[in-house]
PyMOL Python script that loads the backbone (N, CA, C, O; Angstrom):
from pymol import cmd

cmd.read_pdbstr("""\
ATOM      1  N   UNK A   1       0.824  -1.195   0.000  1.00  0.00           N
ATOM      2  CA  UNK A   1       0.000   0.000   0.000  1.00  0.00           C
ATOM      3  C   UNK A   1       0.868   1.260   0.000  1.00  0.00           C
ATOM      4  O   UNK A   1       0.604   2.198  -0.752  1.00  0.00           O
ATOM      5  N   UNK A   2       1.906   1.279   0.846  1.00  0.00           N
ATOM      6  CA  UNK A   2       2.789   2.451   0.913  1.00  0.00           C
ATOM      7  C   UNK A   2       3.473   2.694  -0.428  1.00  0.00           C
ATOM      8  O   UNK A   2       3.644   3.833  -0.864  1.00  0.00           O
ATOM      9  N   UNK A   3       3.856   1.599  -1.064  1.00  0.00           N
ATOM     10  CA  UNK A   3       4.541   1.724  -2.349  1.00  0.00           C
ATOM     11  C   UNK A   3       3.616   2.336  -3.399  1.00  0.00           C
ATOM     12  O   UNK A   3       4.061   3.150  -4.208  1.00  0.00           O
ATOM     13  N   UNK A   4       2.350   1.963  -3.399  1.00  0.00           N
ATOM     14  CA  UNK A   4       1.387   2.505  -4.360  1.00  0.00           C
ATOM     15  C   UNK A   4       1.208   4.007  -4.153  1.00  0.00           C
ATOM     16  O   UNK A   4       1.106   4.763  -5.120  1.00  0.00           O
ATOM     17  N   UNK A   5       1.169   4.435  -2.899  1.00  0.00           N
ATOM     18  CA  UNK A   5       1.034   5.870  -2.600  1.00  0.00           C
ATOM     19  C   UNK A   5       2.277   6.614  -3.067  1.00  0.00           C
ATOM     20  O   UNK A   5       2.173   7.689  -3.659  1.00  0.00           O
ATOM     21  N   UNK A   6       3.439   6.054  -2.808  1.00  0.00           N
ATOM     22  CA  UNK A   6       4.691   6.692  -3.225  1.00  0.00           C
ATOM     23  C   UNK A   6       4.768   6.797  -4.743  1.00  0.00           C
ATOM     24  O   UNK A   6       5.188   7.826  -5.272  1.00  0.00           O
ATOM     25  N   UNK A   7       4.371   5.752  -5.441  1.00  0.00           N
ATOM     26  CA  UNK A   7       4.399   5.785  -6.899  1.00  0.00           C
ATOM     27  C   UNK A   7       3.379   6.765  -7.456  1.00  0.00           C
ATOM     28  O   UNK A   7       3.633   7.403  -8.478  1.00  0.00           O
ATOM     29  N   UNK A   8       2.233   6.896  -6.805  1.00  0.00           N
ATOM     30  CA  UNK A   8       1.216   7.845  -7.265  1.00  0.00           C
ATOM     31  C   UNK A   8       1.670   9.281  -7.066  1.00  0.00           C
ATOM     32  O   UNK A   8       1.306  10.155  -7.852  1.00  0.00           O
ATOM     33  N   UNK A   9       2.454   9.537  -6.037  1.00  0.00           N
ATOM     34  CA  UNK A   9       2.919  10.891  -5.754  1.00  0.00           C
ATOM     35  C   UNK A   9       4.104  11.292  -6.621  1.00  0.00           C
ATOM     36  O   UNK A   9       4.369  12.484  -6.777  1.00  0.00           O
ATOM     37  N   UNK A  10       4.811  10.344  -7.179  1.00  0.00           N
ATOM     38  CA  UNK A  10       5.999  10.620  -7.981  1.00  0.00           C
ATOM     39  C   UNK A  10       5.743  11.581  -9.132  1.00  0.00           C
ATOM     40  O   UNK A  10       6.501  12.541  -9.270  1.00  0.00           O
ATOM     41  N   UNK A  11       4.729  11.388  -9.965  1.00  0.00           N
ATOM     42  CA  UNK A  11       4.511  12.333 -11.065  1.00  0.00           C
ATOM     43  C   UNK A  11       4.189  13.739 -10.584  1.00  0.00           C
ATOM     44  O   UNK A  11       4.497  14.707 -11.280  1.00  0.00           O
ATOM     45  N   UNK A  12       3.585  13.876  -9.426  1.00  0.00           N
ATOM     46  CA  UNK A  12       3.245  15.194  -8.905  1.00  0.00           C
ATOM     47  C   UNK A  12       4.487  15.997  -8.556  1.00  0.00           C
ATOM     48  O   UNK A  12       4.491  17.219  -8.707  1.00  0.00           O
ATOM     49  N   UNK A  13       5.540  15.335  -8.092  1.00  0.00           N
ATOM     50  CA  UNK A  13       6.749  16.055  -7.722  1.00  0.00           C
ATOM     51  C   UNK A  13       7.431  16.668  -8.945  1.00  0.00           C
ATOM     52  O   UNK A  13       8.133  17.671  -8.820  1.00  0.00           O
ATOM     53  N   UNK A  14       7.236  16.085 -10.105  1.00  0.00           N
ATOM     54  CA  UNK A  14       7.830  16.612 -11.330  1.00  0.00           C
ATOM     55  C   UNK A  14       7.062  17.811 -11.861  1.00  0.00           C
ATOM     56  O   UNK A  14       7.548  18.504 -12.755  1.00  0.00           O
ATOM     57  N   UNK A  15       5.867  18.071 -11.328  1.00  0.00           N
ATOM     58  CA  UNK A  15       5.025  19.155 -11.810  1.00  0.00           C
ATOM     59  C   UNK A  15       5.122  20.412 -10.952  1.00  0.00           C
ATOM     60  O   UNK A  15       4.279  21.302 -11.066  1.00  0.00           O
ATOM     61  N   UNK A  16       6.115  20.497 -10.112  1.00  0.00           N
ATOM     62  CA  UNK A  16       6.242  21.662  -9.245  1.00  0.00           C
ATOM     63  C   UNK A  16       6.385  22.915 -10.105  1.00  0.00           C
ATOM     64  O   UNK A  16       7.179  22.951 -11.045  1.00  0.00           O
ATOM     65  N   UNK A  17       5.615  23.926  -9.774  1.00  0.00           N
ATOM     66  CA  UNK A  17       5.655  25.153 -10.561  1.00  0.00           C
ATOM     67  C   UNK A  17       6.529  26.184  -9.882  1.00  0.00           C
ATOM     68  O   UNK A  17       6.596  26.256  -8.655  1.00  0.00           O
ATOM     69  N   UNK A  18       7.182  26.963 -10.678  1.00  0.00           N
ATOM     70  CA  UNK A  18       8.028  28.025 -10.160  1.00  0.00           C
ATOM     71  C   UNK A  18       7.154  29.139  -9.615  1.00  0.00           C
ATOM     72  O   UNK A  18       6.056  29.383 -10.115  1.00  0.00           O
ATOM     73  N   UNK A  19       7.638  29.801  -8.606  1.00  0.00           N
ATOM     74  CA  UNK A  19       6.912  30.925  -8.026  1.00  0.00           C
ATOM     75  C   UNK A  19       7.799  32.156  -8.033  1.00  0.00           C
ATOM     76  O   UNK A  19       9.025  32.056  -8.087  1.00  0.00           O
ATOM     77  N   UNK A  20       7.178  33.288  -7.980  1.00  0.00           N
ATOM     78  CA  UNK A  20       7.937  34.530  -7.859  1.00  0.00           C
ATOM     79  C   UNK A  20       8.391  34.664  -6.408  1.00  0.00           C
ATOM     80  O   UNK A  20       7.610  34.461  -5.478  1.00  0.00           O
ATOM     81  N   UNK A  21       9.638  35.001  -6.234  1.00  0.00           N
ATOM     82  CA  UNK A  21      10.201  35.199  -4.907  1.00  0.00           C
ATOM     83  C   UNK A  21      10.294  36.695  -4.624  1.00  0.00           C
ATOM     84  O   UNK A  21      10.427  37.507  -5.540  1.00  0.00           O
ATOM     85  N   UNK A  22      10.224  37.037  -3.365  1.00  0.00           N
ATOM     86  CA  UNK A  22      10.284  38.447  -2.985  1.00  0.00           C
ATOM     87  C   UNK A  22      11.698  38.979  -3.146  1.00  0.00           C
ATOM     88  O   UNK A  22      12.663  38.219  -3.224  1.00  0.00           O
ATOM     89  N   UNK A  23      11.796  40.281  -3.194  1.00  0.00           N
ATOM     90  CA  UNK A  23      13.109  40.922  -3.289  1.00  0.00           C
ATOM     91  C   UNK A  23      13.964  40.568  -2.074  1.00  0.00           C
ATOM     92  O   UNK A  23      15.175  40.385  -2.196  1.00  0.00           O
ATOM     93  N   UNK A  24      13.341  40.472  -0.914  1.00  0.00           N
ATOM     94  CA  UNK A  24      14.075  40.089   0.296  1.00  0.00           C
ATOM     95  C   UNK A  24      14.632  38.669   0.184  1.00  0.00           C
ATOM     96  O   UNK A  24      15.769  38.415   0.582  1.00  0.00           O
ATOM     97  N   UNK A  25      13.837  37.744  -0.357  1.00  0.00           N
ATOM     98  CA  UNK A  25      14.318  36.372  -0.539  1.00  0.00           C
ATOM     99  C   UNK A  25      15.499  36.328  -1.504  1.00  0.00           C
ATOM    100  O   UNK A  25      16.497  35.658  -1.239  1.00  0.00           O
ATOM    101  N   UNK A  26      15.385  37.037  -2.617  1.00  0.00           N
ATOM    102  CA  UNK A  26      16.452  37.035  -3.622  1.00  0.00           C
ATOM    103  C   UNK A  26      17.715  37.701  -3.086  1.00  0.00           C
ATOM    104  O   UNK A  26      18.824  37.240  -3.355  1.00  0.00           O
ATOM    105  N   UNK A  27      17.551  38.780  -2.330  1.00  0.00           N
ATOM    106  CA  UNK A  27      18.715  39.437  -1.725  1.00  0.00           C
ATOM    107  C   UNK A  27      19.334  38.556  -0.644  1.00  0.00           C
ATOM    108  O   UNK A  27      20.543  38.606  -0.421  1.00  0.00           O
ATOM    109  N   UNK A  28      18.512  37.752   0.027  1.00  0.00           N
ATOM    110  CA  UNK A  28      19.038  36.796   0.997  1.00  0.00           C
ATOM    111  C   UNK A  28      19.906  35.748   0.327  1.00  0.00           C
ATOM    112  O   UNK A  28      20.952  35.370   0.856  1.00  0.00           O
ATOM    113  N   UNK A  29      19.474  35.276  -0.839  1.00  0.00           N
ATOM    114  CA  UNK A  29      20.279  34.324  -1.608  1.00  0.00           C
ATOM    115  C   UNK A  29      21.590  34.986  -2.023  1.00  0.00           C
ATOM    116  O   UNK A  29      22.661  34.392  -1.898  1.00  0.00           O
ATOM    117  N   UNK A  30      21.496  36.213  -2.515  1.00  0.00           N
ATOM    118  CA  UNK A  30      22.703  36.936  -2.935  1.00  0.00           C
ATOM    119  C   UNK A  30      23.676  37.062  -1.766  1.00  0.00           C
ATOM    120  O   UNK A  30      24.867  36.788  -1.917  1.00  0.00           O
ATOM    121  N   UNK A  31      23.182  37.469  -0.618  1.00  0.00           N
ATOM    122  CA  UNK A  31      24.036  37.665   0.549  1.00  0.00           C
ATOM    123  C   UNK A  31      24.660  36.336   0.985  1.00  0.00           C
ATOM    124  O   UNK A  31      25.851  36.278   1.289  1.00  0.00           O
ATOM    125  N   UNK A  32      23.849  35.267   1.015  1.00  0.00           N
ATOM    126  CA  UNK A  32      24.345  33.945   1.408  1.00  0.00           C
ATOM    127  C   UNK A  32      25.447  33.462   0.472  1.00  0.00           C
ATOM    128  O   UNK A  32      26.390  32.797   0.902  1.00  0.00           O
ATOM    129  N   UNK A  33      25.325  33.798  -0.808  1.00  0.00           N
ATOM    130  CA  UNK A  33      26.285  33.339  -1.815  1.00  0.00           C
ATOM    131  C   UNK A  33      27.446  34.315  -2.032  1.00  0.00           C
ATOM    132  O   UNK A  33      28.238  34.139  -2.957  1.00  0.00           O
ATOM    133  N   UNK A  34      27.548  35.337  -1.188  1.00  0.00           N
ATOM    134  CA  UNK A  34      28.666  36.276  -1.292  1.00  0.00           C
ATOM    135  C   UNK A  34      28.517  37.291  -2.410  1.00  0.00           C
ATOM    136  O   UNK A  34      29.511  37.808  -2.918  1.00  0.00           O
ATOM    137  N   UNK A  35      27.280  37.581  -2.798  1.00  0.00           N
ATOM    138  CA  UNK A  35      27.008  38.541  -3.865  1.00  0.00           C
ATOM    139  C   UNK A  35      26.431  39.822  -3.272  1.00  0.00           C
ATOM    140  O   UNK A  35      26.190  39.901  -2.068  1.00  0.00           O
ATOM    141  N   UNK A  36      26.214  40.811  -4.110  1.00  0.00           N
ATOM    142  CA  UNK A  36      25.643  42.086  -3.686  1.00  0.00           C
ATOM    143  C   UNK A  36      24.133  42.070  -3.850  1.00  0.00           C
ATOM    144  O   UNK A  36      23.584  41.274  -4.613  1.00  0.00           O
ATOM    145  N   UNK A  37      23.469  42.964  -3.119  1.00  0.00           N
ATOM    146  CA  UNK A  37      22.028  43.122  -3.287  1.00  0.00           C
ATOM    147  C   UNK A  37      21.738  43.461  -4.748  1.00  0.00           C
ATOM    148  O   UNK A  37      22.428  44.287  -5.345  1.00  0.00           O
ATOM    149  N   UNK A  38      20.728  42.827  -5.317  1.00  0.00           N
ATOM    150  CA  UNK A  38      20.342  43.091  -6.699  1.00  0.00           C
ATOM    151  C   UNK A  38      21.036  42.229  -7.732  1.00  0.00           C
ATOM    152  O   UNK A  38      20.696  42.298  -8.913  1.00  0.00           O
ATOM    153  N   UNK A  39      22.008  41.412  -7.318  1.00  0.00           N
ATOM    154  CA  UNK A  39      22.707  40.545  -8.279  1.00  0.00           C
ATOM    155  C   UNK A  39      21.864  39.347  -8.704  1.00  0.00           C
ATOM    156  O   UNK A  39      22.083  38.780  -9.775  1.00  0.00           O
ATOM    157  N   UNK A  40      20.900  38.963  -7.866  1.00  0.00           N
ATOM    158  CA  UNK A  40      20.027  37.825  -8.151  1.00  0.00           C
ATOM    159  C   UNK A  40      18.614  38.355  -8.325  1.00  0.00           C
ATOM    160  O   UNK A  40      18.103  39.067  -7.461  1.00  0.00           O
ATOM    161  N   UNK A  41      17.978  38.008  -9.446  1.00  0.00           N
ATOM    162  CA  UNK A  41      16.636  38.532  -9.692  1.00  0.00           C
ATOM    163  C   UNK A  41      15.799  37.582 -10.521  1.00  0.00           C
ATOM    164  O   UNK A  41      16.305  36.648 -11.144  1.00  0.00           O
ATOM    165  N   UNK A  42      14.492  37.849 -10.508  1.00  0.00           N
ATOM    166  CA  UNK A  42      13.512  37.128 -11.314  1.00  0.00           C
ATOM    167  C   UNK A  42      12.724  38.151 -12.102  1.00  0.00           C
ATOM    168  O   UNK A  42      12.688  39.329 -11.749  1.00  0.00           O
ATOM    169  N   UNK A  43      12.090  37.694 -13.176  1.00  0.00           N
ATOM    170  CA  UNK A  43      11.242  38.562 -13.985  1.00  0.00           C
ATOM    171  C   UNK A  43       9.850  37.949 -14.042  1.00  0.00           C
ATOM    172  O   UNK A  43       9.702  36.742 -14.230  1.00  0.00           O
ATOM    173  N   UNK A  44       8.829  38.790 -13.879  1.00  0.00           N
ATOM    174  CA  UNK A  44       7.437  38.314 -13.908  1.00  0.00           C
ATOM    175  C   UNK A  44       7.096  37.592 -15.204  1.00  0.00           C
ATOM    176  O   UNK A  44       6.263  36.686 -15.208  1.00  0.00           O
ATOM    177  N   UNK A  45       7.733  37.986 -16.302  1.00  0.00           N
ATOM    178  CA  UNK A  45       7.372  37.416 -17.597  1.00  0.00           C
ATOM    179  C   UNK A  45       7.813  35.957 -17.747  1.00  0.00           C
ATOM    180  O   UNK A  45       7.258  35.226 -18.567  1.00  0.00           O
ATOM    181  N   UNK A  46       8.802  35.532 -16.966  1.00  0.00           N
ATOM    182  CA  UNK A  46       9.268  34.142 -17.029  1.00  0.00           C
ATOM    183  C   UNK A  46       9.705  33.707 -15.637  1.00  0.00           C
ATOM    184  O   UNK A  46      10.880  33.804 -15.285  1.00  0.00           O
ATOM    185  N   UNK A  47       8.760  33.234 -14.862  1.00  0.00           N
ATOM    186  CA  UNK A  47       8.993  32.882 -13.465  1.00  0.00           C
ATOM    187  C   UNK A  47       9.985  31.736 -13.284  1.00  0.00           C
ATOM    188  O   UNK A  47      10.593  31.606 -12.222  1.00  0.00           O
ATOM    189  N   UNK A  48      10.151  30.910 -14.305  1.00  0.00           N
ATOM    190  CA  UNK A  48      11.015  29.727 -14.174  1.00  0.00           C
ATOM    191  C   UNK A  48      12.496  30.058 -14.242  1.00  0.00           C
ATOM    192  O   UNK A  48      13.335  29.193 -13.993  1.00  0.00           O
ATOM    193  N   UNK A  49      12.829  31.299 -14.577  1.00  0.00           N
ATOM    194  CA  UNK A  49      14.230  31.683 -14.709  1.00  0.00           C
ATOM    195  C   UNK A  49      14.687  32.503 -13.506  1.00  0.00           C
ATOM    196  O   UNK A  49      13.952  33.355 -13.006  1.00  0.00           O
ATOM    197  N   UNK A  50      15.892  32.237 -13.055  1.00  0.00           N
ATOM    198  CA  UNK A  50      16.533  33.023 -12.010  1.00  0.00           C
ATOM    199  C   UNK A  50      17.787  33.609 -12.631  1.00  0.00           C
ATOM    200  O   UNK A  50      18.624  32.878 -13.161  1.00  0.00           O
ATOM    201  N   UNK A  51      17.919  34.911 -12.567  1.00  0.00           N
ATOM    202  CA  UNK A  51      19.038  35.604 -13.200  1.00  0.00           C
ATOM    203  C   UNK A  51      20.102  35.959 -12.177  1.00  0.00           C
ATOM    204  O   UNK A  51      19.801  36.497 -11.112  1.00  0.00           O
ATOM    205  N   UNK A  52      21.341  35.656 -12.509  1.00  0.00           N
ATOM    206  CA  UNK A  52      22.502  36.100 -11.753  1.00  0.00           C
ATOM    207  C   UNK A  52      23.222  37.078 -12.660  1.00  0.00           C
ATOM    208  O   UNK A  52      23.813  36.683 -13.665  1.00  0.00           O
ATOM    209  N   UNK A  53      23.173  38.362 -12.304  1.00  0.00           N
ATOM    210  CA  UNK A  53      23.787  39.409 -13.121  1.00  0.00           C
ATOM    211  C   UNK A  53      24.922  40.038 -12.326  1.00  0.00           C
ATOM    212  O   UNK A  53      24.695  40.754 -11.350  1.00  0.00           O
ATOM    213  N   UNK A  54      26.154  39.756 -12.763  1.00  0.00           N
ATOM    214  CA  UNK A  54      27.326  40.250 -12.036  1.00  0.00           C
ATOM    215  C   UNK A  54      28.535  40.214 -12.968  1.00  0.00           C
ATOM    216  O   UNK A  54      28.601  39.397 -13.886  1.00  0.00           O
ATOM    217  N   UNK A  55      29.457  41.081 -12.728  1.00  0.00           N
ATOM    218  CA  UNK A  55      30.701  41.086 -13.471  1.00  0.00           C
ATOM    219  C   UNK A  55      31.643  40.057 -12.856  1.00  0.00           C
ATOM    220  O   UNK A  55      32.128  40.238 -11.739  1.00  0.00           O
ATOM    221  N   UNK A  56      31.895  38.990 -13.582  1.00  0.00           N
ATOM    222  CA  UNK A  56      32.841  37.953 -13.159  1.00  0.00           C
ATOM    223  C   UNK A  56      32.476  37.213 -11.886  1.00  0.00           C
ATOM    224  O   UNK A  56      33.287  37.175 -10.961  1.00  0.00           O
ATOM    225  N   UNK A  57      31.276  36.616 -11.798  1.00  0.00           N
ATOM    226  CA  UNK A  57      30.971  35.829 -10.594  1.00  0.00           C
ATOM    227  C   UNK A  57      31.893  34.619 -10.512  1.00  0.00           C
ATOM    228  O   UNK A  57      32.235  34.015 -11.529  1.00  0.00           O
ATOM    229  N   UNK A  58      32.289  34.274  -9.296  1.00  0.00           N
ATOM    230  CA  UNK A  58      33.183  33.123  -9.121  1.00  0.00           C
ATOM    231  C   UNK A  58      32.404  31.826  -9.335  1.00  0.00           C
ATOM    232  O   UNK A  58      31.173  31.812  -9.322  1.00  0.00           O
ATOM    233  N   UNK A  59      33.137  30.760  -9.530  1.00  0.00           N
ATOM    234  CA  UNK A  59      32.513  29.443  -9.694  1.00  0.00           C
ATOM    235  C   UNK A  59      31.718  29.075  -8.442  1.00  0.00           C
ATOM    236  O   UNK A  59      30.643  28.482  -8.544  1.00  0.00           O
ATOM    237  N   UNK A  60      32.235  29.421  -7.269  1.00  0.00           N
ATOM    238  CA  UNK A  60      31.541  29.130  -6.013  1.00  0.00           C
ATOM    239  C   UNK A  60      30.235  29.913  -5.912  1.00  0.00           C
ATOM    240  O   UNK A  60      29.224  29.378  -5.457  1.00  0.00           O
ATOM    241  N   UNK A  61      30.249  31.174  -6.333  1.00  0.00           N
ATOM    242  CA  UNK A  61      29.033  31.983  -6.303  1.00  0.00           C
ATOM    243  C   UNK A  61      27.991  31.425  -7.267  1.00  0.00           C
ATOM    244  O   UNK A  61      26.813  31.324  -6.923  1.00  0.00           O
ATOM    245  N   UNK A  62      28.421  31.066  -8.460  1.00  0.00           N
ATOM    246  CA  UNK A  62      27.489  30.480  -9.435  1.00  0.00           C
ATOM    247  C   UNK A  62      26.901  29.175  -8.909  1.00  0.00           C
ATOM    248  O   UNK A  62      25.699  28.941  -9.034  1.00  0.00           O
ATOM    249  N   UNK A  63      27.737  28.329  -8.325  1.00  0.00           N
ATOM    250  CA  UNK A  63      27.277  27.039  -7.797  1.00  0.00           C
ATOM    251  C   UNK A  63      26.289  27.239  -6.653  1.00  0.00           C
ATOM    252  O   UNK A  63      25.295  26.520  -6.558  1.00  0.00           O
ATOM    253  N   UNK A  64      26.554  28.198  -5.800  1.00  0.00           N
ATOM    254  CA  UNK A  64      25.670  28.488  -4.673  1.00  0.00           C
ATOM    255  C   UNK A  64      24.285  28.920  -5.164  1.00  0.00           C
ATOM    256  O   UNK A  64      23.270  28.415  -4.685  1.00  0.00           O
ATOM    257  N   UNK A  65      24.246  29.851  -6.116  1.00  0.00           N
ATOM    258  CA  UNK A  65      22.966  30.322  -6.648  1.00  0.00           C
ATOM    259  C   UNK A  65      22.284  29.200  -7.430  1.00  0.00           C
ATOM    260  O   UNK A  65      21.064  29.059  -7.359  1.00  0.00           O
ATOM    261  N   UNK A  66      23.049  28.403  -8.171  1.00  0.00           N
ATOM    262  CA  UNK A  66      22.478  27.281  -8.910  1.00  0.00           C
ATOM    263  C   UNK A  66      21.777  26.305  -7.966  1.00  0.00           C
ATOM    264  O   UNK A  66      20.668  25.851  -8.247  1.00  0.00           O
ATOM    265  N   UNK A  67      22.425  25.986  -6.855  1.00  0.00           N
ATOM    266  CA  UNK A  67      21.820  25.045  -5.904  1.00  0.00           C
ATOM    267  C   UNK A  67      20.491  25.581  -5.380  1.00  0.00           C
ATOM    268  O   UNK A  67      19.523  24.829  -5.271  1.00  0.00           O
ATOM    269  N   UNK A  68      20.433  26.859  -5.057  1.00  0.00           N
ATOM    270  CA  UNK A  68      19.188  27.453  -4.576  1.00  0.00           C
ATOM    271  C   UNK A  68      18.134  27.433  -5.679  1.00  0.00           C
ATOM    272  O   UNK A  68      16.976  27.102  -5.426  1.00  0.00           O
ATOM    273  N   UNK A  69      18.530  27.782  -6.891  1.00  0.00           N
ATOM    274  CA  UNK A  69      17.600  27.782  -8.023  1.00  0.00           C
ATOM    275  C   UNK A  69      17.048  26.383  -8.249  1.00  0.00           C
ATOM    276  O   UNK A  69      15.839  26.207  -8.401  1.00  0.00           O
ATOM    277  N   UNK A  70      17.918  25.398  -8.272  1.00  0.00           N
ATOM    278  CA  UNK A  70      17.501  24.019  -8.498  1.00  0.00           C
ATOM    279  C   UNK A  70      16.525  23.556  -7.410  1.00  0.00           C
ATOM    280  O   UNK A  70      15.518  22.912  -7.705  1.00  0.00           O
ATOM    281  N   UNK A  71      16.826  23.885  -6.174  1.00  0.00           N
ATOM    282  CA  UNK A  71      15.963  23.519  -5.048  1.00  0.00           C
ATOM    283  C   UNK A  71      14.577  24.149  -5.180  1.00  0.00           C
ATOM    284  O   UNK A  71      13.588  23.593  -4.702  1.00  0.00           O
ATOM    285  N   UNK A  72      14.512  25.313  -5.831  1.00  0.00           N
ATOM    286  CA  UNK A  72      13.250  26.044  -5.991  1.00  0.00           C
ATOM    287  C   UNK A  72      12.649  25.881  -7.384  1.00  0.00           C
ATOM    288  O   UNK A  72      11.788  26.665  -7.784  1.00  0.00           O
ATOM    289  N   UNK A  73      13.096  24.871  -8.121  1.00  0.00           N
ATOM    290  CA  UNK A  73      12.547  24.530  -9.440  1.00  0.00           C
ATOM    291  C   UNK A  73      12.714  25.671 -10.450  1.00  0.00           C
ATOM    292  O   UNK A  73      11.814  25.950 -11.242  1.00  0.00           O
ATOM    293  N   UNK A  74      13.866  26.317 -10.410  1.00  0.00           N
ATOM    294  CA  UNK A  74      14.164  27.425 -11.323  1.00  0.00           C
ATOM    295  C   UNK A  74      15.377  27.060 -12.173  1.00  0.00           C
ATOM    296  O   UNK A  74      16.199  26.230 -11.783  1.00  0.00           O
ATOM    297  N   UNK A  75      15.474  27.691 -13.333  1.00  0.00           N
ATOM    298  CA  UNK A  75      16.632  27.531 -14.214  1.00  0.00           C
ATOM    299  C   UNK A  75      17.499  28.772 -14.049  1.00  0.00           C
ATOM    300  O   UNK A  75      17.010  29.895 -14.167  1.00  0.00           O
ATOM    301  N   UNK A  76      18.776  28.571 -13.778  1.00  0.00           N
ATOM    302  CA  UNK A  76      19.693  29.694 -13.576  1.00  0.00           C
ATOM    303  C   UNK A  76      20.206  30.215 -14.909  1.00  0.00           C
ATOM    304  O   UNK A  76      20.638  29.451 -15.772  1.00  0.00           O
ATOM    305  N   UNK A  77      20.148  31.533 -15.058  1.00  0.00           N
ATOM    306  CA  UNK A  77      20.712  32.218 -16.212  1.00  0.00           C
ATOM    307  C   UNK A  77      21.790  33.161 -15.678  1.00  0.00           C
ATOM    308  O   UNK A  77      21.492  34.075 -14.909  1.00  0.00           O
ATOM    309  N   UNK A  78      23.037  32.941 -16.081  1.00  0.00           N
ATOM    310  CA  UNK A  78      24.138  33.787 -15.621  1.00  0.00           C
ATOM    311  C   UNK A  78      24.439  34.806 -16.710  1.00  0.00           C
ATOM    312  O   UNK A  78      24.734  34.451 -17.851  1.00  0.00           O
ATOM    313  N   UNK A  79      24.360  36.072 -16.338  1.00  0.00           N
ATOM    314  CA  UNK A  79      24.673  37.168 -17.256  1.00  0.00           C
ATOM    315  C   UNK A  79      25.918  37.841 -16.715  1.00  0.00           C
ATOM    316  O   UNK A  79      25.883  38.507 -15.680  1.00  0.00           O
ATOM    317  N   UNK A  80      27.022  37.659 -17.429  1.00  0.00           N
ATOM    318  CA  UNK A  80      28.302  38.224 -16.999  1.00  0.00           C
ATOM    319  C   UNK A  80      28.393  39.655 -17.521  1.00  0.00           C
ATOM    320  O   UNK A  80      28.594  39.886 -18.713  1.00  0.00           O
ATOM    321  N   UNK A  81      28.240  40.596 -16.614  1.00  0.00           N
ATOM    322  CA  UNK A  81      28.289  42.018 -16.994  1.00  0.00           C
ATOM    323  C   UNK A  81      29.716  42.425 -17.285  1.00  0.00           C
ATOM    324  O   UNK A  81      30.648  41.957 -16.631  1.00  0.00           O
ATOM    325  N   UNK A  82      29.888  43.287 -18.256  1.00  0.00           N
ATOM    326  CA  UNK A  82      31.202  43.773 -18.619  1.00  0.00           C
ATOM    327  C   UNK A  82      31.309  45.254 -18.305  1.00  0.00           C
ATOM    328  O   UNK A  82      30.405  46.031 -18.614  1.00  0.00           O
ATOM    329  N   UNK A  83      32.399  45.633 -17.700  1.00  0.00           N
ATOM    330  CA  UNK A  83      32.626  47.044 -17.386  1.00  0.00           C
ATOM    331  C   UNK A  83      33.586  47.689 -18.378  1.00  0.00           C
ATOM    332  O   UNK A  83      34.054  48.807 -18.162  1.00  0.00           O
ATOM    333  N   UNK A  84      33.871  46.998 -19.441  1.00  0.00           N
ATOM    334  CA  UNK A  84      34.822  47.504 -20.432  1.00  0.00           C
ATOM    335  C   UNK A  84      34.224  48.626 -21.265  1.00  0.00           C
ATOM    336  O   UNK A  84      33.021  48.876 -21.207  1.00  0.00           O
ATOM    337  N   UNK A  85      35.065  49.302 -22.040  1.00  0.00           N
ATOM    338  CA  UNK A  85      34.578  50.404 -22.878  1.00  0.00           C
ATOM    339  C   UNK A  85      33.691  49.906 -24.007  1.00  0.00           C
ATOM    340  O   UNK A  85      33.908  48.828 -24.560  1.00  0.00           O
ATOM    341  N   UNK A  86      32.709  50.695 -24.329  1.00  0.00           N
ATOM    342  CA  UNK A  86      31.805  50.361 -25.437  1.00  0.00           C
ATOM    343  C   UNK A  86      32.543  50.560 -26.749  1.00  0.00           C
ATOM    344  O   UNK A  86      33.344  51.484 -26.889  1.00  0.00           O
ATOM    345  N   UNK A  87      32.264  49.678 -27.719  1.00  0.00           N
ATOM    346  CA  UNK A  87      32.955  49.814 -29.013  1.00  0.00           C
ATOM    347  C   UNK A  87      32.097  50.539 -30.007  1.00  0.00           C
ATOM    348  O   UNK A  87      32.513  50.745 -31.147  1.00  0.00           O
TER     349      UNK A  87
END
""", "prot")
cmd.dss("prot")
cmd.show_as("cartoon", "prot")
cmd.util.cbc("prot")
cmd.orient("prot")
């Protein structure tokens, strides 16, 4: 009986929907991962994506944000900002 319940619940776990997180939650992730406020964000138009926008984030910072994104059913998009001169 327990096995049947576990098997019935399995497909439901794959259907978890992404949610919009508050600015405080996203800034908490940034702070935990050694980033600045505003480096981690979401957009209402695509809730499933989590953006990491920073100039040269370290591998550890990317991995930290990725783990949080994965845990929250989000796909991480890393945007490496450049401070170089415009051409």
